[in-house]
OpenMM code with the backbone's topology and positions (N, CA, C; nanometers):
from openmm import Vec3, app, unit

residues = "MET SER SER THR ARG HIS HIS ARG ARG ARG LEU GLN PRO ARG ARG GLY PHE SER LEU LEU GLU VAL ILE ILE ALA VAL THR ILE VAL ALA LEU LEU ALA THR LEU VAL VAL PRO ARG LEU THR ARG PHE LEU ALA GLY ALA ASN GLU ASP LYS ALA VAL ALA GLU VAL ASN SER LEU ALA ASN THR VAL LYS LEU TYR ILE ALA GLU GLN THR THR GLY VAL LEU THR ASP ASP PHE ALA LEU GLU MET LEU VAL GLU GLY ASP ASN PRO PHE LEU ASN SER PRO GLU GLU LEU ILE ASP PRO TRP GLY ASN SER TYR ASP ILE VAL ILE PRO GLY GLU ARG ASN ILE ASP PHE ASP VAL VAL CYS TYR GLY PRO ASP GLY LYS PRO GLY GLY GLY ASP ASP ILE VAL HIS GLY LYS ARG".split()
positions = [
    Vec3(-13.0989, -1.9893, 7.3480),
    Vec3(-13.0410, -2.0972, 7.2499),
    Vec3(-12.9296, -2.0432, 7.1497),
    Vec3(-12.9528, -1.9053, 7.1362),
    Vec3(-12.8607, -1.8280, 7.0479),
    Vec3(-12.7054, -1.8183, 7.1439),
    Vec3(-12.7234, -1.8126, 7.2568),
    Vec3(-12.5995, -1.8213, 7.3533),
    Vec3(-12.5114, -1.9565, 7.3453),
    Vec3(-12.5924, -2.0579, 7.3223),
    Vec3(-12.5027, -2.1823, 7.3094),
    Vec3(-12.4698, -2.1945, 7.1765),
    Vec3(-12.5023, -2.1497, 7.0665),
    Vec3(-12.4336, -2.1485, 6.9430),
    Vec3(-12.2987, -2.0593, 6.9273),
    Vec3(-12.3346, -1.9564, 6.9899),
    Vec3(-12.2149, -1.8706, 7.0123),
    Vec3(-12.1030, -1.9222, 7.0901),
    Vec3(-12.1245, -1.9939, 7.1786),
    Vec3(-12.0379, -2.0508, 7.2842),
    Vec3(-11.9816, -2.1827, 7.1973),
    Vec3(-12.0390, -2.2404, 7.1185),
    Vec3(-11.9749, -2.3695, 7.0443),
    Vec3(-11.8940, -2.3176, 6.9426),
    Vec3(-11.9143, -2.2015, 6.8900),
    Vec3(-11.8050, -2.1530, 6.7794),
    Vec3(-11.6857, -2.1324, 6.8472),
    Vec3(-11.6788, -2.0740, 6.9625),
    Vec3(-11.5601, -2.0371, 7.0320),
    Vec3(-11.4749, -2.1687, 7.0669),
    Vec3(-11.5574, -2.2674, 7.0861),
    Vec3(-11.4757, -2.3810, 7.1440),
    Vec3(-11.4237, -2.4617, 7.0233),
    Vec3(-11.4697, -2.4505, 6.9089),
    Vec3(-11.4167, -2.5268, 6.7948),
    Vec3(-11.2760, -2.4733, 6.7538),
    Vec3(-11.1818, -2.5539, 6.7323),
    Vec3(-11.0549, -2.5168, 6.6947),
    Vec3(-11.0396, -2.4396, 6.5629),
    Vec3(-10.9540, -2.3636, 6.5730),
    Vec3(-10.9347, -2.2550, 6.4804),
    Vec3(-10.8690, -2.3470, 6.3542),
    Vec3(-10.8985, -2.3419, 6.2198),
    Vec3(-10.8397, -2.3895, 6.1047),
    Vec3(-10.7631, -2.3100, 6.0136),
    Vec3(-10.6482, -2.3416, 5.9574),
    Vec3(-10.5812, -2.2616, 5.8722),
    Vec3(-10.4978, -2.1533, 5.9410),
    Vec3(-10.4261, -2.0711, 5.8588),
    Vec3(-10.3258, -1.9742, 5.9183),
    Vec3(-10.3853, -1.8434, 5.8972),
    Vec3(-10.3526, -1.7499, 5.9845),
    Vec3(-10.3913, -1.6026, 5.9283),
    Vec3(-10.3088, -1.5453, 5.8491),
    Vec3(-10.3424, -1.4294, 5.7788),
    Vec3(-10.2539, -1.3822, 5.6865),
    Vec3(-10.1281, -1.3272, 5.7508),
    Vec3(-10.1357, -1.2826, 5.8738),
    Vec3(-10.0087, -1.2331, 5.9392),
    Vec3(-9.9153, -1.3452, 5.9528),
    Vec3(-9.9488, -1.4614, 6.0036),
    Vec3(-9.8839, -1.5805, 6.0206),
    Vec3(-9.8008, -1.6119, 5.8779),
    Vec3(-9.8664, -1.6322, 5.7651),
    Vec3(-9.8251, -1.6551, 5.6506),
    Vec3(-9.7252, -1.5495, 5.6238),
    Vec3(-9.7586, -1.4200, 5.6116),
    Vec3(-9.6428, -1.3182, 5.5982),
    Vec3(-9.5089, -1.3289, 5.6755),
    Vec3(-9.5527, -1.3662, 5.8059),
    Vec3(-9.4176, -1.3811, 5.8768),
    Vec3(-9.3298, -1.5001, 5.8365),
    Vec3(-9.4077, -1.6157, 5.8079),
    Vec3(-9.3246, -1.7410, 5.7545),
    Vec3(-9.2621, -1.7109, 5.6306),
    Vec3(-9.3244, -1.6486, 5.5376),
    Vec3(-9.2661, -1.6290, 5.4085),
    Vec3(-9.1438, -1.5284, 5.4399),
    Vec3(-9.1520, -1.4344, 5.5163),
    Vec3(-9.0359, -1.3324, 5.5507),
    Vec3(-8.9149, -1.4231, 5.6037),
    Vec3(-8.9477, -1.5072, 5.6963),
    Vec3(-8.8375, -1.5788, 5.7566),
    Vec3(-8.7783, -1.6548, 5.6414),
    Vec3(-8.8375, -1.7332, 5.5687),
    Vec3(-8.7914, -1.8121, 5.4583),
    Vec3(-8.7138, -1.7285, 5.3776),
    Vec3(-8.7517, -1.6136, 5.3368),
    Vec3(-8.6843, -1.5361, 5.2355),
    Vec3(-8.5499, -1.4719, 5.2940),
    Vec3(-8.5577, -1.4476, 5.4270),
    Vec3(-8.4372, -1.4027, 5.4892),
    Vec3(-8.3395, -1.5088, 5.5168),
    Vec3(-8.3773, -1.6238, 5.5389),
    Vec3(-8.2786, -1.7567, 5.5349),
    Vec3(-8.2389, -1.7692, 5.3914),
    Vec3(-8.2944, -1.7646, 5.2898),
    Vec3(-8.2594, -1.7809, 5.1654),
    Vec3(-8.1504, -1.6937, 5.1138),
    Vec3(-8.1825, -1.5434, 5.1467),
    Vec3(-8.0765, -1.4629, 5.1211),
    Vec3(-7.9339, -1.4831, 5.1839),
    Vec3(-7.9325, -1.5492, 5.2917),
    Vec3(-7.8263, -1.5971, 5.3647),
    Vec3(-7.7571, -1.7244, 5.3144),
    Vec3(-7.8261, -1.8033, 5.2749),
    Vec3(-7.7819, -1.9403, 5.2472),
    Vec3(-7.7434, -1.9292, 5.0887),
    Vec3(-7.8217, -1.8902, 4.9988),
    Vec3(-7.7836, -1.8866, 4.8533),
    Vec3(-7.6482, -1.8514, 4.8060),
    Vec3(-7.6034, -1.7263, 4.8593),
    Vec3(-7.4674, -1.6823, 4.8099),
    Vec3(-7.3696, -1.7680, 4.8620),
    Vec3(-7.3815, -1.8243, 4.9789),
    Vec3(-7.2632, -1.9257, 5.0283),
    Vec3(-7.2694, -2.0375, 4.9487),
    Vec3(-7.4136, -2.0957, 4.9200),
    Vec3(-7.4115, -2.2171, 4.8680),
    Vec3(-7.3394, -2.2043, 4.7058),
    Vec3(-7.3626, -2.0897, 4.6389),
    Vec3(-7.3134, -2.0553, 4.5075),
    Vec3(-7.1593, -2.0760, 4.5203),
    Vec3(-7.1188, -2.0044, 4.6173),
    Vec3(-6.9528, -1.9829, 4.6326),
    Vec3(-6.9177, -2.1253, 4.6568),
    Vec3(-6.9893, -2.2033, 4.7402),
    Vec3(-6.9161, -2.3324, 4.7777),
    Vec3(-6.9269, -2.4236, 4.6388),
    Vec3(-7.0433, -2.4206, 4.5550),
    Vec3(-7.0324, -2.4972, 4.4344),
    Vec3(-6.9315, -2.4380, 4.3402),
    Vec3(-6.9068, -2.3198, 4.3394),
    Vec3(-6.8009, -2.2671, 4.2384),
    Vec3(-6.6534, -2.3261, 4.2806),
    Vec3(-6.6382, -2.3115, 4.4101),
    Vec3(-6.5196, -2.3884, 4.4579),
    Vec3(-6.5061, -2.5386, 4.4485),
    Vec3(-6.6276, -2.5962, 4.4414),
    Vec3(-6.6025, -2.7397, 4.4203),
    Vec3(-6.6014, -2.7760, 4.2811),
    Vec3(-6.6640, -2.6979, 4.1967),
    Vec3(-6.6345, -2.7195, 4.0501),
    Vec3(-6.4803, -2.6895, 4.0030),
    Vec3(-6.4309, -2.5968, 4.0713),
    Vec3(-6.2872, -2.5673, 4.0382),
    Vec3(-6.1939, -2.6690, 4.0907),
    Vec3(-6.2190, -2.7071, 4.2154),
    Vec3(-6.1486, -2.8208, 4.2660),
    Vec3(-6.1631, -2.9436, 4.1833),
    Vec3(-6.2832, -2.9827, 4.1370),
    Vec3(-6.2874, -3.1025, 4.0650),
    Vec3(-6.2209, -3.0857, 3.9218),
    Vec3(-6.2322, -2.9592, 3.8709),
    Vec3(-6.1515, -2.9439, 3.7370),
    Vec3(-5.9927, -2.9588, 3.7600),
    Vec3(-5.9476, -2.9146, 3.8770),
    Vec3(-5.8052, -2.9353, 3.8919),
    Vec3(-5.7620, -3.0867, 3.9044),
    Vec3(-5.8481, -3.1502, 3.9761),
    Vec3(-5.8043, -3.2903, 3.9829),
    Vec3(-5.8083, -3.3581, 3.8640),
    Vec3(-5.9220, -3.3211, 3.7764),
    Vec3(-5.9411, -3.3947, 3.6571),
    Vec3(-5.8304, -3.3544, 3.5601),
    Vec3(-5.7912, -3.2232, 3.5522),
    Vec3(-5.6790, -3.1786, 3.4659),
    Vec3(-5.5603, -3.2673, 3.5099),
    Vec3(-5.5259, -3.2749, 3.6195),
    Vec3(-5.3969, -3.3408, 3.6647),
    Vec3(-5.4136, -3.4917, 3.6263),
    Vec3(-5.5471, -3.5405, 3.6433),
    Vec3(-5.5620, -3.6850, 3.6148),
    Vec3(-5.5372, -3.7102, 3.4611),
    Vec3(-5.5848, -3.6176, 3.3916),
    Vec3(-5.5827, -3.6244, 3.2402),
    Vec3(-5.4346, -3.6178, 3.1972),
    Vec3(-5.3578, -3.5328, 3.2443),
    Vec3(-5.2028, -3.5160, 3.2170),
    Vec3(-5.1432, -3.6383, 3.2588),
    Vec3(-5.1746, -3.7095, 3.3508),
    Vec3(-5.0992, -3.8349, 3.4046),
    Vec3(-5.1431, -3.9522, 3.2963),
    Vec3(-5.2691, -3.9466, 3.2547),
    Vec3(-5.3170, -4.0473, 3.1662),
    Vec3(-5.2348, -4.0180, 3.0205),
    Vec3(-5.2128, -3.8772, 2.9953),
    Vec3(-5.1341, -3.8451, 2.8525),
    Vec3(-4.9925, -3.9007, 2.8673),
    Vec3(-4.9315, -3.8832, 2.9770),
    Vec3(-4.8100, -3.9494, 3.0301),
    Vec3(-4.8056, -4.0958, 2.9940),
    Vec3(-4.8997, -4.1520, 3.0517),
    Vec3(-4.8992, -4.3000, 3.0251),
    Vec3(-4.9015, -4.3392, 2.8703),
    Vec3(-4.9982, -4.2465, 2.7919),
    Vec3(-5.0288, -4.2978, 2.6670),
    Vec3(-4.8724, -4.2723, 2.5936),
    Vec3(-4.7966, -4.1426, 2.6266),
    Vec3(-4.6788, -4.1177, 2.5609),
    Vec3(-4.5858, -4.2608, 2.6047),
    Vec3(-4.5775, -4.2936, 2.7286),
    Vec3(-4.4825, -4.3997, 2.7583),
    Vec3(-4.5155, -4.5384, 2.6812),
    Vec3(-4.6219, -4.5632, 2.6539),
    Vec3(-4.6646, -4.6829, 2.5910),
    Vec3(-4.6442, -4.6636, 2.4149),
    Vec3(-4.6339, -4.5551, 2.3759),
    Vec3(-4.6094, -4.5350, 2.2300),
    Vec3(-4.4608, -4.5704, 2.1928),
    Vec3(-4.4317, -4.6124, 2.0902),
    Vec3(-4.2908, -4.6586, 2.0437),
    Vec3(-4.2051, -4.5411, 2.0397),
    Vec3(-4.2355, -4.4223, 2.0000),
    Vec3(-4.1545, -4.3036, 1.9891),
    Vec3(-4.1367, -4.2438, 2.0985),
    Vec3(-4.2433, -4.2579, 2.2056),
    Vec3(-4.2110, -4.1868, 2.3359),
    Vec3(-4.2232, -4.0327, 2.3250),
    Vec3(-4.2647, -4.0041, 2.2008),
    Vec3(-4.3003, -3.8533, 2.2032),
    Vec3(-4.4393, -3.8142, 2.1604),
    Vec3(-4.4943, -3.7082, 2.2094),
    Vec3(-4.6422, -3.6517, 2.1741),
    Vec3(-4.6272, -3.5886, 2.0518),
    Vec3(-4.6973, -3.6513, 1.9596),
    Vec3(-4.7097, -3.5719, 1.8214),
    Vec3(-4.7863, -3.4431, 1.8130),
    Vec3(-4.7793, -3.3497, 1.7213),
    Vec3(-4.8600, -3.2488, 1.7150),
    Vec3(-4.9914, -3.2648, 1.6899),
    Vec3(-5.0331, -3.3830, 1.6296),
    Vec3(-5.1716, -3.4128, 1.5803),
    Vec3(-5.2422, -3.4822, 1.7014),
    Vec3(-5.1911, -3.4995, 1.7978),
    Vec3(-5.2579, -3.5646, 1.9324),
    Vec3(-5.3549, -3.4951, 1.9672),
    Vec3(-5.4741, -3.5567, 2.0050),
    Vec3(-5.6039, -3.5077, 2.0601),
    Vec3(-5.6275, -3.5922, 2.1897),
    Vec3(-5.7036, -3.5261, 2.2611),
    Vec3(-5.7445, -3.6049, 2.4068),
    Vec3(-5.8303, -3.7019, 2.3838),
    Vec3(-5.9162, -3.6943, 2.2536),
    Vec3(-6.0139, -3.7957, 2.2144),
    Vec3(-5.9599, -3.9243, 2.1845),
    Vec3(-5.8238, -3.9111, 2.1483),
    Vec3(-5.7499, -4.0461, 2.1136),
    Vec3(-5.7419, -4.1471, 2.2314),
    Vec3(-5.7463, -4.0826, 2.3642),
    Vec3(-5.7459, -4.1518, 2.4764),
    Vec3(-5.8602, -4.2515, 2.4950),
    Vec3(-5.9791, -4.2320, 2.4352),
    Vec3(-6.0934, -4.3140, 2.4549),
    Vec3(-6.0971, -4.4157, 2.3231),
    Vec3(-6.0059, -4.4080, 2.2210),
    Vec3(-6.0075, -4.4861, 2.1079),
    Vec3(-5.9386, -4.6037, 2.1260),
    Vec3(-5.9694, -4.6952, 2.0402),
    Vec3(-5.8931, -4.8334, 2.0089),
    Vec3(-5.9427, -4.9215, 2.0961),
    Vec3(-5.8704, -5.0569, 2.0694),
    Vec3(-5.9078, -5.1550, 2.1522),
    Vec3(-5.8928, -5.1620, 2.3091),
    Vec3(-5.7795, -5.0932, 2.3407),
    Vec3(-5.7584, -5.0906, 2.4901),
    Vec3(-5.7365, -4.9453, 2.5258),
    Vec3(-5.8549, -4.8702, 2.5286),
    Vec3(-5.8495, -4.7239, 2.5580),
    Vec3(-5.7931, -4.6952, 2.7095),
    Vec3(-5.7407, -4.5501, 2.7087),
    Vec3(-5.6926, -4.5188, 2.8425),
    Vec3(-5.8027, -4.4570, 2.9202),
    Vec3(-5.9013, -4.4214, 2.8712),
    Vec3(-6.0300, -4.3753, 2.9422),
    Vec3(-6.1344, -4.4520, 2.9209),
    Vec3(-6.2399, -4.4508, 3.0068),
    Vec3(-6.3609, -4.5387, 2.9737),
    Vec3(-6.4522, -4.4666, 2.8808),
    Vec3(-6.4633, -4.3551, 2.8923),
    Vec3(-6.5825, -4.2892, 2.8121),
    Vec3(-6.5410, -4.1347, 2.7778),
    Vec3(-6.6001, -4.0851, 2.6654),
    Vec3(-6.5795, -3.9425, 2.6313),
    Vec3(-6.6009, -3.8397, 2.7376),
    Vec3(-6.7130, -3.8794, 2.8238),
    Vec3(-6.7510, -3.7957, 2.9191),
    Vec3(-6.6280, -3.7486, 3.0212),
    Vec3(-6.5357, -3.8185, 3.0314),
    Vec3(-6.4164, -3.8107, 3.1201),
    Vec3(-6.3457, -3.6829, 3.0400),
    Vec3(-6.3776, -3.6382, 2.9376),
    Vec3(-6.2995, -3.5326, 2.8698),
    Vec3(-6.3748, -3.3981, 2.8667),
    Vec3(-6.4873, -3.3901, 2.9617),
    Vec3(-6.5710, -3.2987, 2.9853),
    Vec3(-6.5650, -3.2282, 3.1100),
    Vec3(-6.5436, -3.0829, 3.1170),
    Vec3(-6.5087, -3.0254, 3.2463),
    Vec3(-6.6358, -3.0024, 3.3247),
    Vec3(-6.6355, -2.9689, 3.4598),
    Vec3(-6.7479, -2.9356, 3.5451),
    Vec3(-6.8705, -2.8359, 3.4768),
    Vec3(-6.8135, -2.7544, 3.4002),
    Vec3(-6.8924, -2.6625, 3.3280),
    Vec3(-6.9567, -2.7081, 3.1878),
    Vec3(-6.9312, -2.8349, 3.1464),
    Vec3(-6.9771, -2.8835, 3.0144),
    Vec3(-6.8979, -2.8454, 2.9029),
    Vec3(-6.7780, -2.8160, 2.9237),
    Vec3(-6.6696, -2.7717, 2.8125),
    Vec3(-6.5606, -2.8846, 2.8089),
    Vec3(-6.5057, -2.8944, 2.6957),
    Vec3(-6.4272, -3.0063, 2.6610),
    Vec3(-6.2725, -2.9600, 2.7252),
    Vec3(-6.2115, -3.0441, 2.7876),
    Vec3(-6.0684, -3.0138, 2.8190),
    Vec3(-5.9833, -2.9969, 2.6888),
    Vec3(-5.8876, -2.9488, 2.6882),
    Vec3(-5.7987, -2.8991, 2.5693),
    Vec3(-5.6462, -2.9516, 2.6203),
    Vec3(-5.5878, -2.9676, 2.5066),
    Vec3(-5.4344, -3.0016, 2.5187),
    Vec3(-5.3605, -2.9028, 2.4367),
    Vec3(-5.2580, -2.8505, 2.4653),
    Vec3(-5.1675, -2.7510, 2.3934),
    Vec3(-5.0266, -2.8133, 2.4069),
    Vec3(-4.9863, -2.8300, 2.2705),
    Vec3(-4.8538, -2.9072, 2.2467),
    Vec3(-4.7795, -2.8117, 2.1515),
    Vec3(-4.6479, -2.7727, 2.1836),
    Vec3(-4.5888, -2.7745, 2.3184),
    Vec3(-4.6573, -2.7039, 2.4147),
    Vec3(-4.6272, -2.7207, 2.5493),
    Vec3(-4.7058, -2.6528, 2.6496),
    Vec3(-4.6492, -2.5231, 2.6659),
    Vec3(-4.7240, -2.4218, 2.7144),
    Vec3(-4.6787, -2.2956, 2.7545),
    Vec3(-4.6265, -2.2874, 2.8953),
    Vec3(-4.6925, -2.3704, 2.9876),
    Vec3(-4.6553, -2.3638, 3.1212),
    Vec3(-4.5597, -2.4842, 3.1653),
    Vec3(-4.5846, -2.5996, 3.1022),
    Vec3(-4.5194, -2.7006, 3.1182),
    Vec3(-4.4437, -2.7489, 2.9802),
    Vec3(-4.3301, -2.8341, 2.9874),
    Vec3(-4.2405, -2.8310, 2.8603),
    Vec3(-4.3017, -2.9119, 2.7567),
    Vec3(-4.3508, -3.0231, 2.7677),
    Vec3(-4.4173, -3.1212, 2.6567),
    Vec3(-4.5487, -3.0740, 2.6123),
    Vec3(-4.6302, -3.0506, 2.7017),
    Vec3(-4.7773, -3.0412, 2.6752),
    Vec3(-4.8450, -2.9721, 2.8054),
    Vec3(-4.9714, -2.9073, 2.7732),
    Vec3(-5.0486, -2.8467, 2.8866),
    Vec3(-5.1763, -2.9084, 2.8626),
    Vec3(-5.2390, -2.9877, 2.9654),
    Vec3(-5.3744, -3.0068, 2.9576),
    Vec3(-5.4566, -2.8864, 3.0183),
    Vec3(-5.5721, -2.8419, 2.9666),
    Vec3(-5.6185, -2.7167, 3.0083),
    Vec3(-5.7589, -2.7174, 3.0330),
    Vec3(-5.8144, -2.6607, 3.1352),
    Vec3(-5.9506, -2.6351, 3.1414),
    Vec3(-5.9775, -2.4777, 3.1356),
    Vec3(-6.0649, -2.4369, 3.0519),
    Vec3(-6.0890, -2.2932, 3.0268),
    Vec3(-6.1805, -2.2324, 3.1252),
    Vec3(-6.2199, -2.2948, 3.2267),
    Vec3(-6.3174, -2.2366, 3.3178),
    Vec3(-6.4530, -2.2375, 3.2837),
    Vec3(-6.5436, -2.1754, 3.3635),
    Vec3(-6.6725, -2.1412, 3.3512),
    Vec3(-6.7263, -2.0885, 3.2156),
    Vec3(-6.6366, -1.9907, 3.1480),
    Vec3(-6.6594, -1.9308, 3.0188),
    Vec3(-6.6188, -2.0103, 2.9035),
    Vec3(-6.5222, -2.1143, 2.9192),
    Vec3(-6.5036, -2.2115, 2.8171),
    Vec3(-6.4013, -2.1347, 2.7195),
    Vec3(-6.3423, -2.0226, 2.7371),
    Vec3(-6.2599, -1.9464, 2.6496),
    Vec3(-6.1131, -1.9246, 2.7066),
    Vec3(-6.0178, -1.9207, 2.6297),
    Vec3(-5.8854, -1.9109, 2.6803),
    Vec3(-5.8690, -1.7689, 2.7354),
    Vec3(-5.8050, -1.7602, 2.8341),
    Vec3(-5.7713, -1.6261, 2.9197),
    Vec3(-5.8685, -1.5982, 3.0199),
    Vec3(-5.8485, -1.4750, 3.0619),
    Vec3(-5.9548, -1.4330, 3.1674),
    Vec3(-5.9172, -1.4619, 3.3086),
    Vec3(-5.8131, -1.5455, 3.3435),
    Vec3(-5.7810, -1.5600, 3.4654),
    Vec3(-5.8252, -1.6866, 3.5312),
    Vec3(-5.9181, -1.7426, 3.4662),
    Vec3(-5.9905, -1.8651, 3.5323),
    Vec3(-5.9587, -1.9893, 3.4781),
    Vec3(-5.8565, -2.0135, 3.3877),
    Vec3(-5.7950, -2.1092, 3.3206),
    Vec3(-5.7137, -2.1814, 3.4265),
    Vec3(-5.7238, -2.3337, 3.4091),
    Vec3(-5.6666, -2.4148, 3.4753),
    Vec3(-5.5819, -2.5190, 3.4088),
    Vec3(-5.4389, -2.5190, 3.4541),
    Vec3(-5.3524, -2.5979, 3.3714),
    Vec3(-5.2987, -2.6941, 3.4703),
    Vec3(-5.2694, -2.8264, 3.3951),
    Vec3(-5.2184, -2.9274, 3.5138),
    Vec3(-5.0729, -2.8945, 3.5784),
    Vec3(-5.0660, -2.9266, 3.6899),
    Vec3(-4.9442, -2.9059, 3.7630),
    Vec3(-4.9294, -2.7614, 3.8137),
    Vec3(-5.0192, -2.6712, 3.7770),
    Vec3(-5.0081, -2.5345, 3.8108),
    Vec3(-5.1444, -2.4858, 3.8262),
    Vec3(-5.1774, -2.3849, 3.9003),
    Vec3(-5.2882, -2.3313, 3.9166),
    Vec3(-5.3114, -2.1653, 3.8880),
] * unit.nanometer
topology = app.Topology()
chain = topology.addChain("A")
for resn in residues:
    res = topology.addResidue(resn, chain)
    for name in ("N", "CA", "C"):
        topology.addAtom(name, app.Element.getBySymbol(name[0]), res)
């Protein structure tokens, strides 16, 4: 009778994973993560930069429309980008359109340092002028 019990245990399917199988699976996942995560972060950084370039150029075009509709046709020194979302007929739909991909506000410099009349600027991930990561409309 004891031989039939021993024989039944061998026929029962094994449940769960052994420690070695778990260690191998975790190692494979960790190796894949070390290969994928750096590429993904580089891709996301590039995507944020491309989005900022497009938004800076779009904001510059919106400012040009604003200037064209003004009676003087000149951008005054007290102009701020927030003026594009104000009034009865705003040029932008919401203040969120004035926020860059890193959560900082776009800025306008009057007169422009790179362009004649004005520069619409994104200061990049650090949100501070300088450092080589600034994005200005019309130029990169």
